NUKOL-101640 format. One record per residue: residue in three letters; y, x, z of N, C-alpha, C, O in turn. Coordinates in steps of 0.2 Angstrom, whole numbers, plus 5000, padded with zeros to 4 digits. Each point is the difference from the previous one (the first is absolute). Example, Ala and Ser with C-alpha at 12.3 -4.5 7.8 and 13.67 -1.06 7.14 Angstrom:
ALA497250665039500649965000500650045000499950055003;SER500649934993500650045001500549965003500650035001;
END
This chain:
MET470151975225500650015000500550055005500149995006;ILE500250064990500450035007500649985004500649994997;SER499450005007500749985003500450065001499850055001;PRO500949915000500650054999500150045008500149965005;THR499950094995500350035005500750005004500449994996;PRO499850025009500850005002500450064996500649994998;LEU498950075002500450044996500050004993500450024996;SER499049945002500050004992500749954998500450024995;LEU499749935009500649945000500650034999500449994995;CYS499850075010500650025002500050064994500650024998;CYS499050014998500150034996500149984993500350034995;THR499449895004500349954994500750005000500450014996;LEU499849975011500749975001500550064998500650004998;LEU499150055005500550064998500250024993500550014997;LEU498949985001499950034991500549924997500450034996;CYS499849915004500249954997500750015002500449964997;LEU500050075008500550015002500450034993500549964998;PRO499450094999500650024995499949974995500450014996;LEU498949935001500149964997500449955000500249984995;ALA499849985013500549975002500750014999500549964999;PHE499650115001500750005001500350004991500449974997;VAL499050075000500550014992500049904998500449994995;PHE499349975007499949944998500749975003500549984996;THR499550025011500649985003500750034996500449964998;SER499750105000500350044996500249974995500649984999;THR498950014996500249984993500249925000500449984995;THR499449995010500349925002500750015000500449974996;THR499950085009500750015001500550014997500649995001;THR498950064995500550034994500049944995500649985000;THR499150004996500049924996500549975004500650014997;THR499349975008500549935003500650035000500549965000;THR499750125001500850045000500349984993500649984999;ILE498950034996500250014993500349934998500649994998;ILE498949955004500449944998500449965005500249955000;THR499950095004500649975004500650034998500549985003;THR499550074993500750054999500149984993500450034996;ASN499349915002500149994992500849975000500049955003;ASN500550074994500749995001500349944994500549965001;SER498950024993500249954995500149945006500050005006;PRO500349964988500349945006499449955000499550004996;PRO500649965007499449955000500049954995500549984997;SER498850005001500149954993500049955002499749995006;PRO500949954989500049965002499449944998500249945001;GLN499350074997499749944998499250045001499950064998;PRO499649885005499450055000499850034993500249984995;PRO499350065006499750044994499649964996499549965002;ILE500650054991499649944995499250025001499850065000;LEU499949885001499350005001499650014995500249994994;THR499050055008499650024994499749924999499749975005;LEU500350014989499749954998499550014994500050064997;PRO499649885001499649994994500550034995500650005001;GLN499150044992500350014996499949964993500449994995;ASP499049985005500049974996500349925000500049985006;ASP500349984990500549945002499449945003500049975005;GLU499550034992499849935004499749995005499949955002;SER500050125001499850015007500750005003500049955003;LEU500650084996500650005001500349925003500349995005;PHE499649974989500449944999499549965006500249965004;ARG499150064994499649955005500249995007499949965004;LEU500350124997500050025010500749975000499949965004;ALA500750034992500750005001499949924999500649975003;SER499049984995500149955001499649945005499949944999;ARG500050115006499749975005500350025007499849995005;VAL500850044994500650015005500449925002499949954996;ASN500650055011500149955001500750004996500450044998;SER499749885000500549984995500750005005500549994997;HIS499650025009500450005003500150075005499650035003;PRO501149984996500350085004499649995007499949945003;SER499850134999499749975007500050095001499950054996;PRO500149965014500349925004500649984996500450034996;SER499549905008500649974999500750045005500549994997;THR499450035007500450045007500350074996500450035003;SER499449994990500350054998500649994996500149954997;PRO500250105002500650004993499549974994499450004999;LYS501049984998499649994991500350054995500550025000;ARG499150004996500150074996500249964992499849954999;ILE500750094998499950014993499550054997500150055002;ALA499649944994499750034997500450034992500049974995;PHE500250085005500450034994499550044996499950065001;MET499849914994499750024994500250034995500449974996;PHE499550105002500450014995499350034994499650045001;LEU500549934993499650004994500250064994500449984996;THR499450075004500350054997499550034997499449995002;THR500950064993499650054997500350085001499750054998;THR500849955004500350075002500449985007500049945003;THR500350134998500250025008500749934998500349994995;LEU499649995012500749955000500850035001500250025006;PRO500149984987500650025000500549995007500350055004;PHE499649874998500650015005499849985007500249965003;ALA499250094999499650005005500750035006499849995006;PRO500750034992500550035005500449955003500250005006;LEU500049944989500449954998499649935008500449975003;TRP498850024997499649975002500150045006500049965004;GLU500050094998499950045008500549965003499949965004;LEU500850054993500749975004499849934999500249975005;PHE499450004991500049935001499449985006499949945002;PHE499850105000499449995006500450045005500049975005;HIS500250094994500250025007501050014998500250054998;PRO500149915003500949995000500250075003499850025005;ASN500750004992500450055003499750045004500350025006;GLN498950024991499850055003500350084999499750044997;THR500749985005500450064999499750065005500150064997;THR499649945008499750035005499249995001499649964997;THR500150115008499349995001500149945005499649955000;GLN500750055004499949935006500249944996499449965000;GLN501050014997500249954995499149994996499649954999;GLN500350104999499350014994499349965005499649964998;GLN500550065008499449995005500149935003499549975001;GLN501050015000500249925002499749954996499849955002;GLN500250064993499749954995500149935002499649975003;PRO500950004997500049925002499749954997500149945001;PHE499550084993499849944996499350044998499849994994;LYS499750055010499450034999499449965000499550004997;HIS500749945010499449954999500249934996499849945001;LEU500650084995500149924994499950014995500249964996;PHE499450125001499950004993499350045000499850045004;ASN499949954989499750075000500050004992500249954997;ILE499550125000500350014994499250004996499549995005;TYR500450014991499450014996500350004991500349964997;ILE499350105001500050024994499550024994499650045001;HIS500549924993499350004997500450044993500549994997;THR499150075001500450054995499250034995499550025001;ASP500849994994499450024994499850065006500450035003;PRO498949984997499650065003500150074996499950055002;ASN500249934991500150054994500550035002500150064999;SER500549915005500650045000500150035006499649995005;SER501050054995500150065007500549965002500550004997;TYR499349955008500549975002500250045008499550025003;ASN501150005000500050035004500750005002500450054999;PRO499749885008500850005001500150035006499949995005;VAL500550064991500350055006500949995004500350055000;PRO499849895003500650004999500450065003499650045002;PRO501249964999500350065004499949985007499849955002;PRO500350125002499749995006500449965006499849995005;ILE500849994992500149945005499849945001500149975005;PHE499750014989499449944999499450015005499850065003;SER499849874998499550005005499350004994500149994994;LYS499550015009499549994996499649954997499450014999;SER501049955000499849915000499650014994499449985002;PHE500650054992499450004995499650065000499850024994;PHE500050025011499650055000499349965003500049975005;ASN499550054992499349975000500149914999499849965005;ARG500450034992500149934998499549984994500049944998;VAL499750114998499849974994499449985002499750025005;ILE499949924991499449965001499650034995500150034995;HIS499249945007499650044993500149954994499949945000;SER500450114995500349974993499650014995499550045000;LYS500549914995499750034994500549984992500449955000;PRO499650094996500550004994500249944997499449975000;THR500950004998500549954999500450024993500450055000;GLN499549894995500250004993500449914999499849955001;ARG500850074995500349944997499349964996499550024998;PHE500849915001499549964997499450015002499550034997;THR500549965007499150015005500149965005500649995000;PRO498949985005499749985006500250045004500049985006;THR500150104993499950065005500649985003499850015006;LEU500749984994500849995005499849935003500349995006;ILE499149954992499949955007499650055004500250015006;SER499450014992499550055004500450055005499850015005;ALA500750024993500250035005500449985004500050035006;ALA500449914993500249945006499649975004500150005006;ARG499349984991499649985005499650055005499749985005;ARG500450084993499750075002500750005008499950035005;LEU500449954993500550015005500349965004500450015005;LEU499349934993500149945004499350025006500149995006;ALA499350034990499449995005500150075005499750005006;HIS500750054993500050055005500549985004500150025006;ALA500349944991500849995007499649945004500050015006;LEU499749944991499649965005499450035006499949985006;LEU500050074992499250035003500450065006499750015006;HIS500850014992500450055004500349995005499950045005;ASP500549904995500349975007500149934999500349974996;SER499450015010499649915000501049985002500249945000;THR500350115001500749965003500350004992500649984999;ASN499150054995500549984993499849935001499549975000;SER501350024999500349924997500049984993499749964997;MET500850085000500250004994499750064995499850055003;PHE500349944991499650064996500649984992500049954997;ALA500550125004500350014995499850054995500150065002;LEU499749914992499850054994500850024996500549964998;LEU499550125002500550024997499950084994499650045000;SER500949944995499950084997500250055002499950015006;PRO500250034991500150075002500950004998500550045002;THR499649914994500750014997500549955002500549984997;CYS499149995010500449935006500450055005499850065002;ILE500949894998500250035007500149955004499849954997;PRO500450055009500349965004500649994999500450044999;LEU499949885002500649975000500549985006500649995001;HIS498850015005500349985006499850075005499750054997;SER500449935009499750045006499449975002499949945000;PHE499750135003499249965003500249955005499549964999;ASN500850035005500249945005500149944996499749945001;PHE500750074994500249924995499249974997499749955001;THR500150124995499449994996499449975004499749954998;TYR500250095010499549965002500049935003499549965000;SER501250045004500449935003499749934994499649955002;THR500650084990499949954996499249984999499849945001;LEU499850124998499349984999499649985004499549964999;ILE500650065007499649985008500149945002499749975004;GLN500950004992500249915003499649974995499749955003;SER500150074990499649954995499450005002499750055002;LYS500149874996499250005000499949994994499449995000;LYS500950024994499750024996500150054994500650025000;SER498949994996500050074994500749994997500349944999;PHE499850104999500650024993499750044994499850054998;ILE500249884998499550014991500249984996499849955000;GLU500550074997500249964991499549964998499550024999;ILE500749934999499349944998500549984994500549965001;LEU499450064991500349974997499649944994499450024998;ASN500849935000499549974997500449984993500649995001;ASN499150024992500449984994500450064999500549994997;GLU499450055004500250084997499950004993499649984996;PRO501050055002499850024993499550044999500050055003;GLY499549934991499550084999499349965005499450034999;ALA500749925005499549995004499250014999499550035002;TYR500649914993499249984996499850064998499450015001;ASP500850054996499950064997499850035006499450034999;ARG500849985005499750045006499549975003499650035003;TRP500449914998499349975002499450014995499550015002;LEU500650014992499450024994500150075000499850044996;ALA500549995008499950074997499350035003500050075001;ARG499549905000499350025000499649974997499550025000;GLY500749944996499649984995500249925000500349975004;PRO499150004991500149935001500049945005499650015005;PRO500749934996500149975005499549995005500149985006;ASP499150034991499549985006500050055003499650005005;VAL500750064995499950095003500349975006499650015005;MET500949964997500449985005499749965005500050005006;LEU499749924989499749955004499350015002499650044998;PRO500349935008500549935002500350015006500249965004;ASP499850104999500450035007500650004996500249945002;VAL500350094995500650004998500149954994500050034995;PRO500249915004500149964995500850034999500150055003;PHE500449934992500450024998500549975004500550035001;ARG499449925001500649955002499950035009500249965004;ASN499650084997499850045007500450074999500350035005;PHE499749984991500350074997500550025001500549974996;ARG499850085010500750015001500350094998499650054999;VAL500949955000500450064999500450035008500349965004;GLY499750104995500450025006500250065001499750034996;SER500850025008500150065002499350035003499749955002;GLN500150124997499750015001500050025010499450015003;PHE501049994999500450035006500249955004500649985000;PHE498949995005500049965006500050015007499850065002;ILE500349905001499950015009499549935002500249945001;LEU499450085000499449945003499950015009500150055004;THR499849894997500050005006499050035003499650004995;ARG500250015010499450025003499549954995499650014995;ARG500749935008499449954998499850014991499550004997;HIS501049995001499950034991499850064999499550014996;ALA500850045007499650074999499449995000499750044995;LYS499849915010499450005000499649964994499550004998;LEU501049965000499849954995499850054993499650004995;VAL500950045006500150054993499250045000499650004995;VAL500350035011499450035000499349974999499550034997;LYS500649925006499449945000499949984993499449994999;ASP501050004997499949974995499450024994499950065001;ARG499749924995499650014996500149984993500150024995;LYS499949925007500149954994500650014994499950004994;LEU500650005008500550014996500150084998500350014995;TRP499450035009500150084998499250014995499850054997;MET500049915003499450004994500050004994499750034996;LYS500949925003500450004993500650045001500150034994;PHE500349985009500550074999499850064998500350054998;LYS498949955006500050075000499650014992499650054999;LEU500549934997499749994993500550064995500650015002;PRO499250004995500450074996500449954995499849944997;CYS500950095002500449944993499850044994499950065000;ILE500049884994500050044994500849994997500050024994;ARG500549965008500650025000500450035004500249965004;ASN500250094996500350055004500649975001500249995005;ASP500149994990500849974998500149945004500549975001;VAL498950015003500249935003499650025006499849945002;CYS499950105001499650005005500350055006500250065001;TYR499949895003500450045006499749955005500349945002;PRO499050095001499649975005500549985008500149955003;GLU500050114999500449985005500649975001500149995006;GLU500249984989500549935001499549944996500349974996;HIS499150015006499749974998499649965006500049945001;TYR499650145001499549975006500349965005499949945001;PHE500450105003500449985006500349945001499949965005;PRO500750014988500349955000499549954998499949955003;THR499650064993499449935001499649995005499849945002;LEU500150115001499550015007500549945005499749955003;PHE500950074997500249985005500549914999500349975004;ASN499650014988500149954999499449955001500049955003;THR499350084995499649975000499749975006499949945001;ARG500150125004499950005008500449975006499849965004;ASP500750074995500749975005500550014997500450055002;PRO499849914994500950004999500249975004500650004999;HIS499249975007500849985004499950045006500149985005;GLY499650074995499950055004500550064998500150045005;CYS500449964989500350044996500749984999500149944999;VAL500450135002500649974996500050044996500050075000;PRO499949894991500150024997500350064996499850004994;ALA500550045008500450064998499950065003499850015005;THR500450044990499950075004500550025003500549994996;LEU499650055009500750025003500050084998500350045004;THR499549974991500150084997500549994995499849974995;HIS500750045004500649994993499750044996499850055002;VAL500349934991499850034993500549984996500349955001;ASP499850084993500349984995499749984993500250054997;TRP499649935000499649984993500449974996499749974995;ASN501050035006500649974996499850054991500150065000;GLY499749904995499950054995499650064999500150054997;ARG499349945007499550034998499349954996499849955001;SER500150114996499349994997499450045000499549974998;ASP500550095004499550045002499550015004499750065000;GLY500349885005499650005006500550035004499849995006;HIS500850054995500150045005500749975001500449974995;PRO499950035012500649965002500550075002499850065000;ARG500849924999500650054999499950045006499849995006;THR500550074991499850065007500850025001500450014996;TYR499649995010500850015001500150095000499750045003;GLN500849974995500250075000500650025005500349965003;VAL499850124998500350035004500749964999500349975004;SER499950044992500749974999500249915001500549985000;GLU499049995000499949945005500149985005500349955001;VAL499550115005499749995006500850005004500350055000;GLY499949895003500450015007500149935002499749964997;PRO500750035009500049965004499949924995499549965000;GLU501150024995500149954996499049984998499849945002;LEU499950114995499449994997499649975006499749954998;ILE500350085008499649975007500249935001499649965001;PHE501150035000500349935001499949964995499749955003;LYS500250044992499749984993499449964999499949954998;PHE499650105005499249985002499949965006499549975001;ARG501150055004499849945005500549925000500049965005;GLN500450044989500349954999499449944995500049935001;ASP499750104995499849974996499349965003499950015006;ILE499949964992499449965003499549994996500049994994;PRO499450015009499550004997499849944997500349955003;ARG499250054992499849954996499449965003499450025001;TYR500749915000499649965006499349964993499949944999;GLY499850115000499449954995500449994993500450044997;ASP499449895001500249994993500749955003500550014996;ASP499449965008500649945002500249995006500050055003;ARG500449905001500149995007499849935002500149985006;CYS499450004990499649935002499250035002499749965002;GLY500150094997499350015004499549984995499449995002;SER500850014992499449974993499550064998499649994997;ASN500550085005499750044999499450015006499750054999;GLY500349895007499650015006500350015005499849975005;SER500750084995500450035006500149945003499949954998;ASP500250085010500549945006500649994996500150054997;SER500449915003500549984997500650025005500650014998;LYS499150015008500450015007500350105001500350035003;VAL499449984994500150064999500650044995500150064999;HIS500249884997500550024996500649985003500550024997;THR499649955009500650005004500150045004500449995004;LYS499250084997500250045003500050074996499550034999;LYS501050004999500350054996499750075003500350035004;TYR499049994995499550055002500550054997500249984995;PRO500150095007500450054997499450054998499550025002;PHE500850004992499650074998500050075004500550025003;LEU498850004998499950055005499950084997500250055002;PHE499549924991500150094999500149994992499949954997;ALA500350104999500150004993499850054995500050065001;ARG499849924994499650074997500349984992500249944999;LYS499950114995499750065001500550064997500350004995;PHE499850055010500350045002499850074996499450005000;SER500950054996499950065001499950045005500349995006;PRO499250064992500050065007500550035003500050015006;ASP500650014988500650025002500549965004500550025001;CYS499349925001500549965002500149995007500349965004;LEU499050124998500050005007500650025004500349965004;GLU500050084995500550045002500849935000500249985005;PRO499950014991500549945000499849955005500549985004;LEU498850004995499949945006499950035007500149975006;MET499950094994499850015009500850015002500149985006;SER500450044989500750025001500349925003500649995003;ILE499049954996500449925002499349995005500049945002;ALA499750084999499349975005500349975005499949945002;ASN500450115002500449975006500449964999500049945002;ASP500650094995500649945001499849944996500149955004;VAL499650044990499849954997499449985000499949945001;ILE499750084997499249955000499749995006499549955000;PHE500850105008499549975004500549965004499849975005;LYS501050024992500349985006500249934997500449994995;GLU499349975010500249924998500649975003500249944999;
END
């Protein structure tokens, strides 16, 4: 073996100097490009890359801590939007998350940025592209989780909600409450009011109704009685709104469930009574933990006179301060009665929780809603 001489070592060092200069220049240039980015800081951690098959995703999410952690960090609310299109009211929600933002300085302050996260499940076949006006922050950018197609009268809407819960559980351990929202949904109060109402609660808010008209036919939507037995006898079957607000413990309960999901994932043989997303969640919580729930939805909706499976859609001519005040004055329906006979804790009826959201609004309602946002909707 030939030993290196001082002269050869010196030559080698001189030859390496240009290469070292190239690497140093490249690194410096890259750093400069990153630090000169003028984009406003993202208020939320980036969405994680998680398993794309549901079984692996749910299995992973079922292992998380049931309580927000660390306990010294502020608790967050996970706002989960289940949609098939672009969110028509994204600008209104931006004002909700970032009140009175009219300048770049106000936008960058983002007083509530550590108190919420946004997750969006959308149809992968649609061209989802939330592009809010320049004055708004980028709360809805890069918030879409791995999504799969959804369709009415099928359990795919249940799967989508479970997918949102799983991502929110795994994404941020400080997520404390999980609110499922529709694209036609609007806030009825300021962020501060909404946050205070939810974070102070130790219970989930989910409508749980018993003895509803047509409930038996809905229970039989998948076939003869033996299809749902023995895990879902009719006496345990419940109906309720698909839009709920769950505690972290209950969100974990949903992704961990296998027994009831095996029944509700079965295809329906009758579409006229097939609304799995309105049956699975109320039945699950009625079976597993009714005392941990306020049996009411905090999303206002008008079903009066409707028989087509769709609630009333509010139009531009109806939008105004009076409508918002009416929503606020209405009282949520608490289960079936005030005696707790449906399994819920009767004590929840003594506290009048307000409606926090409302649906269903046509997309062209955005302009009149924006005009009353600061002076009415977000003013307490």
